[in-house]
Structures are given as C-alpha cells and as structure tokens.
C-alpha positions in Angstrom: -58.4 194.1 76.0 -60.1 197.4 75.4 -62.4 197.9 72.5 -60.1 198.4 69.5 -59.6 202.0 68.4 -59.5 201.7 64.7 -59.9 204.2 61.9 -63.5 205.2 61.4 -63.7 203.3 58.2 -62.6 200.0 59.8 -64.9 200.6 62.8 -67.8 200.9 60.4 -66.7 197.9 58.2 -66.1 195.6 61.2 -68.8 196.8 63.6 -70.8 193.6 63.3 -67.8 191.5 64.2 -67.2 193.3 67.5 -70.8 192.6 68.5 -70.5 188.8 67.9 -70.1 186.3 70.8 -66.8 184.9 69.5 -65.2 188.4 69.8 -66.4 188.9 73.3 -65.0 185.4 74.2 -61.7 186.4 72.5 -61.4 189.6 74.5 -62.1 187.6 77.7 -59.4 185.1 76.8 -56.9 187.8 76.3 -57.8 189.6 79.5 -57.5 186.3 81.5 -54.2 185.3 79.9 -52.8 188.8 80.2 -53.1 188.6 84.0 -50.3 186.0 84.3 -48.4 185.9 81.0 -46.7 188.3 78.6 -48.6 188.8 75.3 -47.1 190.2 72.2 -47.6 192.6 70.6 -48.4 195.1 73.3 -52.1 195.9 73.6 -51.7 199.3 72.0 -50.1 197.7 68.9 -52.5 194.8 68.3 -54.5 196.7 65.7 -51.6 198.7 64.2 -52.3 197.4 60.7 -55.8 198.9 60.8 -54.7 202.2 62.2 -52.0 202.6 59.5 -54.0 201.4 56.5 -57.6 202.6 56.6 -60.1 200.4 54.7 -60.5 202.8 51.8 -56.7 202.9 51.3 -56.1 199.2 51.1 -54.6 198.4 47.7 -52.6 195.3 48.8 -53.3 192.6 51.5 -50.2 190.8 52.7 -51.1 187.9 54.9 -48.9 186.5 57.7 -49.8 183.8 60.2 -48.7 184.6 63.8 -46.9 187.5 65.4 -43.2 187.3 66.4 -43.0 186.0 69.9 -39.8 187.4 71.3 -39.4 190.7 73.2 -39.7 194.0 71.3 -40.3 192.3 68.0 -44.0 192.3 67.1 -45.8 195.6 66.7 -49.0 194.6 64.8 -47.8 194.4 61.2 -47.0 191.0 59.7 -43.3 190.3 59.1 -42.3 193.7 60.5 -40.3 194.2 63.7 -39.8 197.2 65.8 -36.9 199.6 65.0 -33.4 198.6 66.1 -34.4 194.9 66.3 -32.5 192.5 64.1 -34.7 191.4 61.2 -35.7 187.7 61.7 -34.8 185.1 59.1 -38.1 185.2 57.2 -37.8 189.0 56.8 -34.2 188.7 55.7 -35.3 186.3 53.0 -37.9 188.9 52.0 -35.2 191.5 51.7 -33.0 189.1 49.7 -35.8 188.6 47.2 -36.5 192.3 47.1 -32.9 192.9 46.2 -33.0 190.4 43.4 -36.4 191.5 42.2 -36.4 195.3 42.3 -32.8 196.4 43.2 -33.6 196.9 46.9 -30.9 198.0 49.3 -31.0 195.8 52.4 -31.6 198.1 55.4 -30.3 197.8 58.9 -33.8 197.2 60.3 -37.0 195.4 59.7 -39.5 198.2 60.4 -42.0 198.0 57.5 -44.3 200.8 58.6 -43.7 202.7 55.3 -45.3 199.8 53.4 -48.4 200.0 55.5 -48.7 203.7 54.9 -48.7 203.1 51.2 -51.8 201.0 51.3 -50.5 197.5 52.2 -52.7 195.9 54.9 -50.1 193.8 56.7 -52.4 191.3 58.3 -51.6 188.3 60.5 -54.2 185.6 60.7 -53.7 185.6 64.5 -53.1 189.0 66.1 -51.6 188.0 69.5 -49.2 185.4 70.9 -47.9 184.3 74.3 -44.2 185.3 74.8 -41.8 182.7 73.4 -44.6 180.3 72.4 -45.5 180.4 68.7 -49.1 179.7 67.7 -50.2 179.8 71.3 -53.3 182.0 70.6 -54.5 180.1 67.5 -58.2 178.8 67.5 -59.3 181.4 70.1 -61.3 183.6 67.6 -58.7 185.6 65.8 -59.0 183.5 62.6 -62.7 184.2 62.5 -62.0 187.9 62.8 -59.3 188.1 60.2 -61.3 185.9 57.8 -64.0 188.6 58.1 -61.3 191.2 57.4 -60.3 189.3 54.2 -63.9 189.1 53.1 -64.4 192.8 53.6 -61.3 193.6 51.6 -62.6 191.2 48.9 -65.9 193.2 48.8 -64.1 196.5 47.9 -65.4 197.9 44.7 -61.8 198.6 43.4 -59.5 195.7 42.8 -56.9 194.7 45.4 -53.7 192.6 45.2 -53.8 189.7 47.7 -50.3 188.2 48.5 -50.4 184.7 49.9 -47.1 183.1 50.9 -47.1 179.5 52.0 -49.8 176.8 52.5 -51.4 178.4 55.5 -52.1 181.7 53.7 -53.2 180.0 50.5 -56.0 178.3 52.4 -57.6 181.8 52.4 -57.9 181.8 48.6 -61.5 180.6 48.9 -62.4 184.0 50.5 -61.2 185.9 47.4 -62.9 186.7 44.1 -60.0 185.9 41.8 -61.9 187.3 38.8 -61.9 190.8 40.2 -58.7 190.8 42.3 -55.1 189.8 41.6 -53.7 187.0 43.8 -49.9 186.5 44.0 -48.8 183.1 45.6 -45.6 181.4 46.3 -43.8 179.4 49.0 -43.3 181.1 52.4 -40.1 183.1 52.9 -39.2 181.2 56.0 -35.8 179.4 55.9 -37.6 176.1 55.8 -39.3 176.8 52.5 -37.8 179.9 50.8 -35.6 177.8 48.5 -38.7 175.8 47.4 -40.3 178.6 45.4 -40.1 181.9 47.3 -36.7 182.9 46.0 -37.0 183.8 42.3 -40.8 184.3 42.5 -40.4 188.1 42.1 -43.6 189.0 44.0 -42.7 192.7 44.5 -42.4 193.6 40.9 -45.6 191.5 40.3 -47.4 193.6 42.9 -46.4 196.8 41.3 -47.3 195.6 37.9 -50.8 194.6 39.1 -51.2 198.0 40.8 -50.2 199.7 37.6 -52.8 197.8 35.7 -55.4 198.9 38.2 -54.4 202.5 37.8 -53.0 202.7 41.4 -49.7 204.0 42.6 -46.8 201.5 42.8 -45.2 200.7 46.1 -41.8 202.2 47.0 -40.3 199.1 48.7 -37.2 200.7 50.0 -37.0 200.7 53.8 -34.8 203.6 55.2 -32.0 202.8 57.5 -32.6 203.6 61.1 -30.2 205.6 63.2 -29.7 205.5 67.0 -30.9 209.2 67.2 -34.1 208.8 65.3 -36.3 206.1 66.7 -39.8 206.7 65.2 -42.9 206.2 67.1 -44.6 202.9 66.5 -47.3 204.7 64.4 -44.9 207.0 62.7 
C-alpha cells in the first residue's frame, strides 16, 4: 500500500503513527495479501474518511467495525456503500430509524458521502477486508491506528459527538473524555441486534441536539436519490 494521501491536517496529526513499526508491518501485510487476494475497499478508497473529513472539521465520529466485503460495496466510509449498490441490512435499519427519528425519506442508495462532508468522520476500526471474508484483516494493526485516530479526535479543543453502536464500538469509550465530549450509545443497527435497543434510540436527533448545544451546525441527514445518469465520483 502506498503511503496514504490524507488531508494536510490528518497528515500532521497522524505523522507519528506512520513512522511506527506496526504501521510498516501493516503495509507489508496488505502488500503481501494484495498479490493473491482481492481486498476491499480499493486502495485509493481506504482513507476516504480522512480525505472527506479533515481533522479540523470533525464534529462527529461515527464508529463502525469492518468494511463491507462484497464487490463494489465498501469505499472507505463506515456503513456507506458505493452508488447504485443496494443498501445492506444494517444500513436499511439506520434509514428506518432515521425515518422514525427525523422524518427522513428513505433513498434508493446507501452512499453517505454527504454526511462525511458535513463533519462526520465515518471511521471503521479496521479499514480493509479480504473479499467475502468478514473480519479477515483484524489484529493486523488497523485497530492500533484507528485507536490513535480516536485519541486524536478526543484531544480536539472543541467538543465532538462520538457515536458508538454495539458492544465492539462501546469498548472504545475508554479512549474518550466523556466530560468534554458527548457520547451517544445504543445497540448496533444490524438485523441481529437492532430490535434490542437501536430502534427507538433516536440517535440522529440526539446528535443534532448535541451539535446545537456546542454551537455547531446540525447535520442534514437526507441522502439524495441517485439516478442512472448521475454517478458521482467516489470523492464527490
């Protein structure tokens, strides 16, 4: 994997991580695996979240676990899929809760790039996966890197909203100063757990309420419908 091309602010914030042995080992792992297996998302999309949401613009951190592992799904933002790909079940449950919470119109796609552009760092704990094999790149170094990202967001002078869905994400609570920042937690939106506390949790209105209390702009959650004639570039 080439050295990540991030926004200048993320390059500066994460420079020490790129120089550490674990990151070098992670890059070697990806290079070796990439020789004989398909890895998602494509290399140019692995750091999309950082390209779309510079450090100084992060107002919300939404934490996922592992990229989608089927063709043309993952593009570097947690929960989001590329345009014209059917939204997976967890994302459809997110849309259902949005509809009940803030009057959201469920779109014909799951391309969440507009959220990232509004200051939501849409971070997976692990940034790559072997095709059709969930969690196949866990414990290779990504978690060390993304924990460092969470710590850096926690160090921001201005308050941030951290959104932790499910037990895996909630383990990161120890990295967050809950006195300075707002944490919104619930069950995960996956079909296995959505009925056990995600549905009805109203996280989206809670995020906007917190942003308002911080004097920051609210998120416009509505995702536009995509049309066959207007496929946006993966970075908009």
